[in-house]
N, C-alpha and C positions, 0 to 999 in steps of 0.2 A: 113478485111483480109489483112495481110501483104504479099506482093509478093516479092520473093527473087530470084535472079539469083545466084546460088551457085558459079559461077566463079568470082563474084564480092565481095565475102566475104573473109576475112583472114581465113586461114585454122583452127586456134584454135576456132574461133567463129562458123564456120560451123560444126566443130566436136561436140561443145557443143550442137548445135541445133539438129543435127542428134541423139545424145545420149539422148537428152532430150525428143525427140518425139518418138523414137523407143525403146519401152521397155514395159514390163520387158524382159530382155535378159537372156537366160540361161548362165551358166558359165562353160567353159571348163577349168578344172584345169589340165593343161597339164604337164606330166612328160616326159622329154627327156634325151638324153645322147649324149655327144660330142665324137669325134674320140678318145680322150685320156681317156674316161671313166669317165669324170665328169658328175654328175647328176644335172639336173636343174628341177625346179618345178615353174610354173608360171600360173596365171589365165588370161583368155581371155573371154570377153562377146560378141565378134563377133563370134557367135557359134550357130550351130543347127544340127539336123539330117535331111538328105536329101533323104534317100533311105533305104528301108528295105531288098531289094533283088537286089544287094548285100547290106548289112548294111553299109552305108556310113555316116560318120560324117564330118563336115567341120568347121574349125575354122580359124581365121585370126589374126596372130600377125602383127600389122601394124608397118610401119616405124615411128620412133619418129617424131612428128611435130615440135620439137624444134631443133634436131640435125640431122635428117634424118638417124639416126642409125638404123640397123635392130636389132630385139630382138634375144637373145641367143637361144630362142626356134626355131626361123626360121633357124638360122645357124646350130643348132643341127640336125633338121630333114633333112637338106640338106646333112649333113655329115653321119648320121645314120637315114635312113627313117623309124623310128619307134616312136610311142608315146603311152603313156597310158593317156587316158582322164578320170579323176576322177570327179564324180559328187559332187557338194558342197551343203551341207544342213546347217541348221541353227547352228548346233552343232559345226561346224568347220569354220564359216564365219570369225571370227577375225583372226584365224591362217592363213586362206587363204589370207586375206588382208595383213598380215605381210609378207607373202612370196613374194608379188609383189614389195617389196622394191628393189631399184636398186643395188643389191649385185653384186660383181665381178663374172665373169664366173666360176671361180674355187670354189666358195662358195656354199655349199649344202644347198638349202632352206629347205630340209626335217629337217635338224638339226636346222637351224635358227628359223623355224616356229614350231618346236616341234612335227613333224609328225613322225609316224612309217613307215618305208619303207619296203614294201614286195617285194620279188623277183617275177617277172612275169614268166608265163609259156612258152609264145611263142614269147616274144619280150624282148629286153635288158633293156628299162627303167623300173624303179620300180613303184609299185602301192602305193597309200596312203591308209593305213589300215583303217584309220578313215573315209574314204569316203564310203557312202552306196552302190555305184555302181561304178565299175571300168571297163573301156573298153580298152582292149589290142588292138592296132591297127597297121597295116602296112600302111605307107604313100604311096598312089598310085601316087599322083602328087602334085606338088607345083606350083601355078599360081600367078606370080608377077603382080599386077595390075598397078604398076607405080614405078618410081625411085626417087620420091620426098617425102618430109616429109608428113606423113598422108596416104600414099598409103598402101593399104592392101596386104597381101600375103595369098592366099587361100591354106590351108593345107588340102588336100582331103585324108581322112583316111578310110580305110576298117577295120571293127571290125573283129578280129579273135578270140576273147575270151571275155566273159562277166563274171564278178564276182558280185554277189548281196548279200548283208547282209540279212539273213533270217528274221530278225526282221522287215524288211520293206515290207514283203510280205503279201498278204491276203490269205483267205482260198483257193483260186483258184490258188495260185502260181504266182499271178501277183503283180505288185508294187502298194501298197496302197498309194494313194496321201496324205492321212492324216498322215501316219506313216513316209514317207520319209522326210517330213519336209523341203522342198526345199527353196532355196533363189534365187533371180535373181537381176540383176543389172538395176538401173534406171540411170537418169542423175546426173551429179556431184558426191557427196559422198553418194547418196541414193541408198538403196536396197529395195527389197520387200520381205516379208516373206509369203510364201504360206501356210497359216494354216486356221483354221476353220473360221477366221474372214474375210479373204481375198478370199477364194475360193467359187465358186458357180458352179452349173451345168447348162449346155445348151444342151438339147437333140439334137443330130445331125439329120437332116432330110435326112437320108441315104435311108430309105425304104419307106418314106412317101412324098407326094407331096402336099404341102399346097395350099390353094386357092389364096394366094398372095394379095398384097396391092391393086391391081387393082380391086379386087372383094369385098373390104370392102365397106359397105354402107357409104354414104356421112356423115351422122350424127356421125358415129363412127370415121372415119378418120379425121374429123375436131374437135373432142372432145378436150376441154380445160382441161380435167381430165386425159385422157389416154396419156401416154408417147409413144415415138416411139418404145421403147422396148415392151411396152404393145401391140402396134399395130402389131409388129413383131410376138408375141405370137399368137394373134388372127388370123393373116394371115397364120399361120402355120397349122391351122386345115384342115383336108382333106375334110370333109363334114359338113355342118351346121346342127344343131339339127332340127328335123322336128317340124311342127307347133303344133302337138298334144302334144309333150313333153314340148315345150315352154309354152303352155297354162296351162298345169298341174303344172309346175314349178312356173309359175306366181301365181297361185291360192294358192299353198302350201307354197312356200318360200318367195314370194314377196308381199303377200296380204296386210301386214301392210303398206308397203310403198305406194302402190297404194291407199289404203283407206285414209291415212293421207294426201297425196299430190294430191288427185284427182282433186282439183281446182287449182292447180299450176303446169301445165305440164312441164314448163321450169325447175323448181326446182326438179321435179320428174326425169326428164332426168339426171340432174347433180347427184342426189343420186344414180341412177341406175348405172351410169358410175363409181362412187366411189365404189359401191358394187362390180362391175365387176372387178375393179382394185385390190381390196382386194382378190378376188377369184383367180385372176391370180397369185398373190404373194404366194398363196397356191398350185399352180400347178393345179387348177381346171378349165381347159380350157373350157370344155363343159358347165359347170355351168355358167362361165362368159359370154359365148355366149347366153345362154338362158336368162340371166339377160338383156343383151343388146337388144335382139330381142323382149323381152316382152313389151318394150316401144311402139312398133308399132303394137302389136298384140291385 
């Protein structure tokens, strides 16, 4: 394990380490306007949602690590405290990247990057028509985190109007994570595409209380077959299957394994763990537990 004191690193290297380790990061495609009425459009991956009541989004246009200059976006929200945060999906990722070019303040990135500008309803900055979700925001506060290169500036925004493309909604009127087709920033030039190949579900234990790792049997927690993720799933069960169900499952579903490997208990245990692992991959938690408990029944 490499141990690093961030104060001993050059800022560019520290920046690369932070962005390489902390990701994927959502992208705030921020539309702002200056005091003269010039429009600006720029992406920022130091961004997230921090409150639903009130609805608060925060993003950070950091000072340049090379020149210590502040971004046009930062200057604009100081002059006109309003912003539209447009969400970036895969369909517009290349255009979004183009807009991050260091154009002069009076150059309209909507035009340069080929976006359609829509007038907002409650704020002055324009919306990106091609974005699947657009948040009109008032800027509540700007917090400067430093005055040297690499220092962030937290733009705390309160959402006052939301626009959502109907084609990304599901039958309940909520955003379908498969339809919205989001992208996010990684380190360097890398992005991640949130699609069927990269997304997976983890059920939140909001209303359930799992037995925990401390209640896992020793032979299970020391398994050479089951991963930590597998153990996490097993530890999330609220109650273990009863002995009657385990014995019935053993006779019906596992009989062949027990007959075949009756004289080789160590191999039987390995095969049961492999079978339980496969069941966990199919979200069959109870069956996986019955498979594991069958070994000692």
